[in-house]
C-alpha positions as CSV (number, residue, x, y, z in Angstrom):
1,X,0.0,0.0,0.0
2,X,1.2,3.5,-0.6
3,X,2.4,5.6,2.3
4,X,1.2,8.9,0.7
5,X,-1.2,11.0,2.8
6,X,-4.6,11.8,1.1
7,X,-3.3,15.4,0.5
8,X,0.0,14.4,-1.1
9,X,-1.9,11.8,-3.2
10,X,-4.3,14.5,-4.4
11,X,-1.3,16.8,-5.2
12,X,0.4,14.0,-7.1
13,X,-2.7,13.3,-9.1
14,X,-3.1,17.0,-9.9
15,X,0.5,17.2,-11.2
16,X,0.1,14.0,-13.2
17,X,-3.1,15.3,-14.7
18,X,-1.3,18.5,-15.9
19,X,1.4,16.3,-17.4
20,X,-1.2,14.1,-19.1
21,X,-3.0,17.1,-20.6
22,X,0.3,18.3,-22.0
23,X,1.1,14.9,-23.4
24,X,-2.2,14.3,-25.1
25,X,-1.9,17.8,-26.7
26,X,1.8,17.1,-27.7
27,X,2.8,18.5,-31.1
28,X,4.3,16.4,-33.9
29,X,7.8,17.9,-34.0
30,X,11.0,17.0,-32.2
31,X,11.1,20.5,-30.7
32,X,7.7,19.7,-29.0
33,X,9.3,16.5,-27.7
34,X,12.2,18.4,-26.2
35,X,10.0,21.0,-24.5
36,X,7.9,18.2,-23.0
37,X,10.9,16.3,-21.7
38,X,12.3,19.5,-20.1
39,X,9.0,20.2,-18.4
40,X,8.2,16.6,-17.3
41,X,11.5,14.6,-17.4
42,X,10.1,11.5,-15.6
43,X,6.7,11.4,-17.2
44,X,6.7,8.9,-20.1
45,X,4.3,6.3,-21.5
46,X,7.1,3.6,-21.5
47,X,10.7,3.2,-20.4
48,X,13.7,2.3,-22.4
49,X,16.8,0.5,-21.2
50,X,20.0,-0.8,-22.6
51,X,21.4,-4.1,-21.3
52,X,19.9,-6.7,-19.1
53,X,19.1,-7.1,-15.4
54,X,21.4,-5.3,-13.0
55,X,23.4,-3.8,-15.9
56,X,20.4,-2.0,-17.4
57,X,21.0,1.6,-18.2
58,X,18.0,3.9,-18.5
59,X,17.5,5.8,-21.8
60,X,15.0,8.6,-22.3
61,X,12.3,7.7,-24.7
62,X,12.0,11.4,-25.5
63,X,14.7,11.2,-28.2
64,X,13.9,12.4,-31.7
65,X,14.7,8.9,-33.0
66,X,11.8,7.5,-31.0
67,X,9.3,10.3,-31.9
68,X,6.9,7.9,-33.9
69,X,6.7,5.7,-30.8
70,X,5.8,8.6,-28.5
71,X,3.2,9.9,-31.0
72,X,1.7,6.4,-31.2
73,X,1.0,6.6,-27.5
74,X,-0.3,10.1,-27.8
75,X,-2.7,9.1,-30.5
76,X,-3.7,6.0,-28.5
77,X,-4.5,8.2,-25.6
78,X,-6.6,10.5,-27.8
79,X,-8.6,7.6,-29.0
80,X,-9.4,6.5,-25.5
81,X,-9.9,10.1,-24.3
82,X,-12.6,10.7,-27.0
83,X,-14.4,7.5,-25.9
84,X,-13.6,5.8,-29.3
85,X,-11.8,2.9,-27.6
86,X,-11.7,1.2,-24.2
87,X,-10.4,-2.4,-24.8
88,X,-6.8,-3.3,-25.4
89,X,-6.1,0.4,-26.0
90,X,-6.9,1.3,-22.4
91,X,-5.2,-1.8,-21.1
92,X,-2.1,-0.7,-23.0
93,X,-2.1,2.7,-21.5
94,X,-2.6,1.2,-18.0
95,X,0.4,-1.0,-18.5
96,X,-1.4,-4.2,-17.6
97,X,-0.8,-6.3,-20.8
98,X,2.6,-7.6,-22.0
99,X,1.6,-7.2,-25.6
100,X,1.9,-3.4,-25.2
101,X,5.7,-3.9,-25.2
102,X,5.7,-5.8,-28.5
103,X,4.4,-5.1,-32.0
104,X,0.8,-4.1,-32.4
105,X,-1.6,-5.5,-34.8
106,X,-4.3,-3.6,-36.7
107,X,-4.8,-0.9,-39.3
108,X,-5.1,2.2,-37.1
109,X,-2.5,4.9,-37.9
110,X,-1.1,4.8,-34.4
111,X,-0.4,1.0,-34.9
112,X,1.9,1.8,-37.8
113,X,3.5,4.6,-35.9
114,X,4.3,2.3,-32.9
115,X,5.7,-0.4,-35.1
116,X,7.9,2.1,-36.9
117,X,9.0,3.5,-33.6
118,X,9.7,0.1,-32.2
119,X,12.0,-0.6,-35.2
120,X,14.0,2.5,-34.2
121,X,14.1,1.4,-30.5
122,X,15.4,-2.1,-31.4
123,X,17.7,-0.6,-34.0
124,X,19.4,1.4,-31.2
125,X,20.0,-1.7,-29.2
126,X,17.3,-0.8,-26.6
127,X,14.3,-2.7,-25.2
128,X,11.3,-2.0,-23.0
129,X,11.3,-3.6,-19.6
130,X,8.7,-6.3,-19.1
131,X,7.4,-5.2,-15.8
132,X,3.7,-4.5,-15.7
133,X,1.7,-2.2,-13.4
134,X,1.0,-3.9,-10.1
135,X,-2.6,-4.7,-9.2
136,X,-3.3,-6.2,-5.8
137,X,-6.6,-7.0,-4.0
138,X,-7.0,-5.1,-0.7
139,X,-9.4,-6.8,1.7
140,X,-9.8,-3.8,4.0
141,X,-10.7,-1.4,1.2
142,X,-12.8,-3.8,-0.8
143,X,-11.1,-2.8,-4.0
144,X,-8.0,-3.3,-6.1
145,X,-4.8,-1.3,-5.4
146,X,-3.1,-0.1,-8.6
147,X,0.5,1.0,-8.9
148,X,2.2,1.9,-12.1
149,X,4.4,4.7,-13.5
150,X,3.3,8.3,-13.1
151,X,1.9,8.2,-16.6
152,X,0.0,5.0,-15.9
153,X,-1.3,6.3,-12.6
154,X,-2.6,9.4,-14.3
155,X,-4.4,7.3,-16.9
156,X,-5.9,5.1,-14.1
157,X,-7.0,8.2,-12.1
158,X,-8.7,9.7,-15.2
159,X,-10.3,6.4,-16.1
160,X,-12.0,6.3,-12.7
161,X,-13.6,9.7,-13.5
162,X,-13.6,9.4,-17.3
163,X,-16.4,12.0,-17.6
164,X,-13.6,14.6,-16.9
165,X,-11.8,13.7,-20.2
166,X,-13.1,16.3,-22.7
167,X,-12.3,17.9,-26.0
168,X,-12.8,21.7,-26.3
169,X,-15.4,22.5,-29.0
170,X,-13.6,25.8,-29.8
171,X,-9.9,25.0,-30.0
172,X,-10.2,21.2,-30.1
173,X,-7.6,20.8,-27.4
174,X,-7.9,17.9,-25.0
175,X,-8.5,18.8,-21.3
176,X,-9.5,17.5,-18.0
177,X,-12.6,19.1,-16.5
178,X,-12.6,20.4,-13.0
179,X,-13.9,18.0,-10.3
180,X,-17.7,18.3,-9.9
181,X,-18.0,20.3,-13.1
182,X,-19.7,17.8,-15.5
183,X,-21.3,20.6,-17.4
184,X,-17.9,22.2,-18.2
185,X,-17.5,22.3,-22.0
186,X,-14.6,24.6,-22.7
187,X,-11.0,24.3,-21.7
188,X,-10.6,27.9,-20.6
189,X,-12.4,31.1,-19.9
190,X,-11.2,32.5,-23.2
191,X,-12.7,29.6,-25.2
192,X,-15.9,29.8,-23.1
193,X,-16.2,33.5,-24.1
194,X,-15.5,32.8,-27.7
195,X,-17.9,29.9,-27.6
196,X,-20.7,32.2,-26.3
197,X,-19.9,34.7,-29.1
198,X,-20.0,32.0,-31.7
199,X,-23.3,30.7,-30.3
200,X,-24.7,34.2,-30.5
201,X,-23.5,34.6,-34.1
202,X,-25.0,31.3,-35.0
203,X,-28.3,32.2,-33.4
204,X,-28.3,35.5,-35.4
205,X,-27.6,33.7,-38.7
206,X,-30.2,31.0,-38.1
207,X,-32.9,32.9,-36.2
208,X,-32.1,36.6,-36.3
209,X,-34.2,37.3,-39.4
210,X,-37.3,35.8,-37.9
211,X,-36.7,37.6,-34.6
212,X,-36.3,41.0,-36.4
213,X,-39.5,40.4,-38.4
214,X,-41.5,39.6,-35.3
215,X,-40.0,42.6,-33.6
216,X,-40.9,44.9,-36.5
217,X,-44.4,43.4,-36.6
218,X,-44.9,44.1,-32.9
219,X,-43.6,47.6,-33.3
220,X,-46.1,48.3,-36.1
221,X,-48.9,46.8,-34.0
222,X,-47.9,49.0,-31.1
223,X,-47.8,52.1,-33.3
224,X,-51.2,51.3,-34.6
225,X,-52.6,51.0,-31.1
226,X,-51.1,54.4,-30.2
227,X,-52.6,56.1,-33.3
228,X,-56.0,54.6,-32.6
229,X,-55.8,55.7,-29.0
230,X,-54.8,59.2,-30.2
231,X,-57.8,59.5,-32.5
232,X,-60.2,58.3,-29.9
233,X,-58.9,60.6,-27.2
234,X,-57.8,59.7,-23.7
């Protein structure tokens, strides 16, 4: 069992969520990879090592050579984030199936990306450790205790409150909604403001003409009532 206090666990989840948001919105260029590594040096979807057993040397997966492999996990996360997948894709992100360390099968673009990235990894004489995330049954809590990497822990925490995984309808960025804010649609106050403006513009395009005609009709009716009242006296 973890020795984290509830407060430290919440803080850790909050930091992991920030990293997960940046990862799912990661750009396609090596420069984006460098920036992410500088900001979150230990937050990675998989580990790379050279050698075996006690002689293993850790190697950062955030190397330009391995960009396709990183982008494959980013796209896999996007697939799950949107609710388009929840089977082996989610299990891969959670680190609970050994097949995640091997070649993937299928026709999805992220499958080709991963296999291409794996070629580069193996070509560099590296491999992915076989350890899986640890899942143990806890009698006292009546639930399973899950322990993985920071990346896997973040995916696990988001999976337990999957309604928080959203895509902003304005900027199309992926974001994690605030706790207890199921109605939150936009990633920021700016996008919410722009969304309101766009909604108003759309309303004017679709319904503004009818509204103006009804308004003018009501004005003419009111003017007619005033004229009639003037002729008939007070």
